[in-house]
N, C-alpha and C positions, 0 to 999 in steps of 0.2 A: 504493502500501500505507499502511495504515494505523503505529499504533504497534508499537514491536520490546517482543516479551517472550521470557520466559525459554524455555517451552515450553507446545506445543500438543499437545491431544488431540482428533484430527483423525475423522472419516468411524465415527463412532459413534451409534448410537441412545439420545440422551440420555432420561432420565428426570426430567418434570418434572410438578407437580401436576395439568398443564394435558393430559398425554399424552407421549407417545414423540416427541423432537423431533430432526430431524436438524440440529446445528451444529455448531461448533468450540469447543473449550474451550479458552481463552488463559488461560497462568496466569504470574504473578509475584509474586517472595518467599512461592509457598508458596500464593498466593490466587487464585480465580477470578477474571479481571480485565477479563475480557469473552467476552461469548460469541455466537458469531457475528461474521460478518464478516472481511475481506480482511485481514489485518495479517503480519506475519512475526514469527518466534521463534527462539531460536538451536538449539532440540532440539526434537524431535517423535514423538507415537508413536501411529501410525496403528492405530485402534480394528479396521480394517476390516468396520465391517459391527456387530462384537458389542453387548451392551447394556450402560450405563453407567449405575451407583446411584451414590448416597450411600454416602461408606463407612458401615458398621455398628457401629453404639454397643451395645457388650456391656455392659449396666448392672450384674452381678452376674457375679465371677469370684472366683476361690481360688489365688493362683500361689504359694501356699506359701510367700512371701519377703519376709522374713527367717522362717526354722523348720524345717521338712522337705525341705527343698529338692530331696531325693532325690524327692519323687513330681512335684514342680513348681518351677520357679524365672520370674525375670521374664526371659529368654532365652530357656528352651521354649517357656513360655506365650504369650509376645506371639510369636516365631514361630507356634507354632498359630494365634493368632489371627490372624496379618496372609495366611495360608493359608488361613483361612477366607474372608477379607475382613472380617475387622474391623478399625475403624482408630482407634478408641478405648475404654479397657477401663476398668472401674470395679472398682477392688482390695477387696474386704473387709476387716474389722479384726480379724479371728480368726488373725491369722497369729502367731509366736511370736518376743518377745512380742508380744502384741496391741496395735493403735493405740489407746494411751488415752491421751496427754500428747504434749507436743511432741519429746520424746528419741525416743519408738520412733514419731514420724510420721515426724523427720527420718531417723531411721534406714531406713525403706522407702523411702521418698522419694529417697536417694541410690542405693539397690540399682537403684529402679528407672530413676534420669536415668542409671545407667550400663550399664544393661542391655535394657533394653527398646527393642525396635524398630521399636512401635505408641505412639501417645499413649496418655496416661493418666490417672485421677482416682484417687485414694486415699480411701475413706469411714474415718471415725474409729469410735470406739468409745464405750460410755457412761464415760468417765474424765473427763478435762481437755476438756469439750463446747466452752465459751468460747475457749480457746486454741487448739482443734481448728479452730472455725472462721474464726478469725483466720490459722490457715496453709492456708485453701483446702479446706478436707473438702467433697467432695461432699455429703457428708448422714453421718448419724449409724444406724450400723447397718451389718449388720442387725442388729435387737436381737430377740435370741432370748430369748421371751415365755416359754418353760418354765425357763429361767435364773432368774426373778425371781417376787417375790409380786407379789400387788393392786396394796397397798401402795407397794411397792419401782418396780413401772410407775408408779404414779401420780404419782412422784414423780420417776423418769427422764425421762418425758414431760414435765412440767412444764417442768425445766431444760433438754430439748432445744428447747420451743418460745419457754422465754426468752432462748435464744441464737440466736434466729432461723433457725437448722436445720433441712432436714428431718428426720423419721424415717421408717426406712425398716424395716419390721417383717417376722420372721420367725413369723408364728402357728400356735402351737401353746401349748396350757394343758398345763402339768404338773403339774399336781393329776388330770389326766385322765388323762394317759399313766402317769403312777405308778401309780394303781389299778389303770388296766388291764394296765400290762407286770407287774404282783408277780403277777398270776392267769396269767400266759401262759409265764414265763420255762422251765417242763419243756419246753413243744413247740419242734418244731424245724423244724417246715416253714416255710419263708422266706416263708411268703403272712401269717404270725403275725403279722409287724411290721408289717404295717397296720391289722392288727385290735387290735396295741399304740397304735398313736397314729392315732384314730379319726377321720371325719371331725370328729364332733361337738370335740375339739381344735382342729380349727384353724379352726372358726365360733364359739366360744366364745371364742380367743382373741382373733378379729379384733373381734367385738359387744364385747368387756372394751378393747381399745383404743381404737375409734371413740367409743366415749362418752368417752374421754378428750381425745381432739385433734380440732382443726378440720381439722388437714392433716397426712396421713402417704403412705406409697407401700408398698404390702402387696406382698412377698415370693412368688414361686413359689406363685400359687395352686392348688390343687388340685382343688378338688370347685366343685359349684355351689355348694351351701350359702355357701359364703364369698364368690363371686360376689353373689351377691345381697345379702347385706350392704355388700357395695361399692356396689352400685347403691342401694339404701337412703340410704346415705350420702352420697351424692352428691344422692339429692333432699331430704334433709334442707339442703343448701346445705354441706355439707362438700368442701372439698379434697383427694379420696382417689384416687389414681392404682395399678396393680395391674401385674404380670408374669406373663405363665404360661410355662416351659419347654420345650423339646422334648420332654422325657421325661412331662412331663405330660400331653402330645399325641398321644405316639404310643407309649405303654405304660400298660398297666392291671395289675391284680391278676393275670389269666391269665396274665400274660409270667414271673413268677416259675417258672413250670414250665420253660422253656426256659433261663432264665439265674441264677435261685439269687440267691444273696447278692447278686452283682454289680448286681441291681437294686436293692438296698437305697439309701434317701435320703431325706431328712428335708426335708417333708413327703414319706411313701410315697407308691407308687402308690394308685389309684383303683379305680374302677369302669368299666364302657365307657362308662354313660350320664355318669360326669364327663368323659370325654374330648370326648361330643358337646358337652356345653355349654361345656366348655373353646373346642372350637372355635367354636361359636356368638358365643361372650364374644368372642374375635378377633376374627372375621368382622364385628361388627356395633359394633366398637369399647370396647365395654363393658371387654376387657382392654386397656393401654394401650401395652403392651411383650411383645417377645420378649426372654428373657434364659436366657443357658447355665445358671447357675448352675452352672460350670464348676468342679468339686470334684475332682482328681485323688485314685488311692488307684493303688500296684501291685498286679497281679495278683495275686500272693502272700498280700497283705492281705485283697483281697476274697474271695477262694474261701474263707475262715473260715467259720464258721458264721455264720445270721444275728443271732445274741447279739454275737460277735464281731468281724464284720467291719466296718470303718469305714462310716459313710455318705457316700452323692455320689457322681456319677459325672464322667467327663472331656465339655465339650461346647463348648467355645468355637472348634473349625473347623469342626466338621459343621452349628452350629446355621444360618446361611445356606445352605447347601448342603441340607440337609433342607428350609427351608421354602423358597428357590425351588422344589424340587420340588412342594411343596406349593401352591405355584402355578400349575406345570405340571399339576398333577392335578384343578386347578379345586376346591380347599379353603380359600382365599382369595384376592382380589386381589392383582397387583402394587401399585396405590397403597395397599391396606393393609398390606402386607409392610413398605414402605418406611417409611411412617409408622409402624409397631409398633418398627421396628429401627433407624430412623437420627433422623426430625424430631421424632417426641415423646420419647426420649430424652434429645435434645438441650434441650428445653423442661423436661423434669422436673427435670433436674439439673443445668440451668443452662448447659450451654456452647452460647453463643450464635455460636459460630464455627463450628460441626460443625450434621450434620444436614440440608444442602440441598443442592444442586450450584447456587450463587447467586451472584452479584457482592457479594463482600468477604467469604466465606466460604471457610474452608481447604479447601483443592481435597484432598479426601478421596473418592478413585474407587473402585471397585471394576469390571474389563470381565470380563461374563459371555457366554460363549457359551450361549446358553438350548438348546440341542441336545442340547450336550456332557452327555448323561445317564454316568453311571460309577456302578458300587457301592462304597460306603465299605468301605475296607481299613487295619485298623489300622497293618499294615505301612507307609503311604504317608502317615500323621499323622504329627504331630510333638510330641505333648506326650511329656514321662517317663511318663506314665502306660502308655503300650505296651499298649493295648487302647482299646474302645468298644462301646458297648452295642447301636451302630449298625450292626455288622457285617453288611455284606452288604446293604444297602439302598441304594436307588435315588438319589441323590445328585444336582447339579449346581456345582460347584466354582469359585467363579473362574477365570480365567485370568491377571488381574493386579489386585495392592493396589497404589493410590499414596495417600502419608500426606502433604499437604500438596503435593504437587505430585512428588512424588519416588515412583519405582518400588520397593516396598519388597519384595513378590514377585511373581515371575513364571513360576514354576514352581521356580525355586530365588529363595534369600536374596537381595537384590539392595544391602543395608546394610548400616553394621556396627552393634556393639551402641550401646544410646544413645543411635539418633537418634530414640525416641520424645520427646516432652517432656509436662512434669508439664501439665493444665490446670486450673487452679485455680481455685474456683468463685467468682464474682465476685458482692457482696453489698451 
């Protein structure tokens, strides 16, 4: 027998870019130390033939902490993440206070360090950008383009570039939204919200942004026009990545009829043709990653009228289960899914120890029974939002989630709050 390791995960079908392999994963100090071979370990997990995937990186969550933590906090949000196979999250800066400087960054960092069950990154906002970069912020944004004039955006993006940071862009043009919305405020049909924030608003904002930068990440693409602009920028030699959310793949304007203002989100729902284009972009790799844009609000808030209800839906716990079902239904391949939720997010956001099951990488693992299809039920989820837009949909939830070689969730929580570690971006 060879070296003695801390843990072995054995008898699983391990995902690799070269196909599924039947080898044991040997772990020491939270990292993959050997793949296969006759060794010894202090502890073992018998995967019993389950599929073993790299831990998911959700590059876009809003855990509301600090801020309105009655909607979500680091404990409830990261528990939801772990239950859904997400081992690392990237939290956005629009908390209360916004993450704009060293003081607000350290406040959020302290709360996450003491409460998160999974590893985490923190994005910085448009404040003391250079200071935020030095503190290890993953990126700057999401930058809400509709909050700024064109001149302001030009100056802000220049500042982000000079700091060596990646700008992540919520692309909706504020002038277009204002003009459209003013004409529609008397209407109450929920579908009016998509008319008030039209496809042109996304396309215009993306076009303006990409004319000002050499690299950027476009958040939550919702239109085929936006995707085409990303492709054109890449052909012109610009380094542009983009993400899509499950809700923009699985819902469209027709779904307002059933769920009304519960499906209010920014950017809003589009047409079935956009669903098709986004799926195609995800399949061929034009869309780099899938992210949840987990934005929880309580049911009593969401059931208000379309203009009064807050925008956003919960999704960190259901993202991987829904996408695994998409693999089973032949919407995308397993290779493409793993790239979109693990390898590519790690590459884009500089998470050098994440994203793969490989020697020296963190032993972030998700064990899945691909035959265990269930129906999504809000009562079984862990977000404080206490509802889901995916109620009743088929999904495949993980059987176990390991972060750095430690079982965090296996049907129940297995670690204490604060187990998660900050993943500072190395520059």
